[in-house]
C-alpha angles and dihedrals in degrees: 000000000000098000092048091053090047092054093046091050093047093049088050092054092044092052097044112029121059121227092017092127139025140210123224120209113180116228092008127115111268099020091195118051122179112222127232119220117318142077117243114194133248104042138153119244118196112197113193119191129118082329134017127244126185112201128186106216113206099171142336090286104026124070138135133206107242101176149336146137140237089239112089140141095290093051092045090051096047094047093042093052091050095046101040141037090241112142096205150004094271091053090051089052091051090050090051093048094051095037127109113229090191090072093056122095 
């Protein structure tokens, strides 16, 4: 299935390509540390596409979806293109940054 393939592909990258992932430790110095080669379980995998899925990966075969939303980059781009005159994703991001959410119903 799709999620199993995603996990196996991520584990392959983590075990074979240095600096492919990072750890975040709040109030530590440095807070962000890029990892060398190796896959430490458990880890959180965030997959962003037309939706967003957050997966807690326990091992190569065991994982669980712990959160997510149907709204992702593809949905944002599609709706933004239909509702604005933006010519690209970066322009949509700029509009979102400068927008005023208090004026939206």
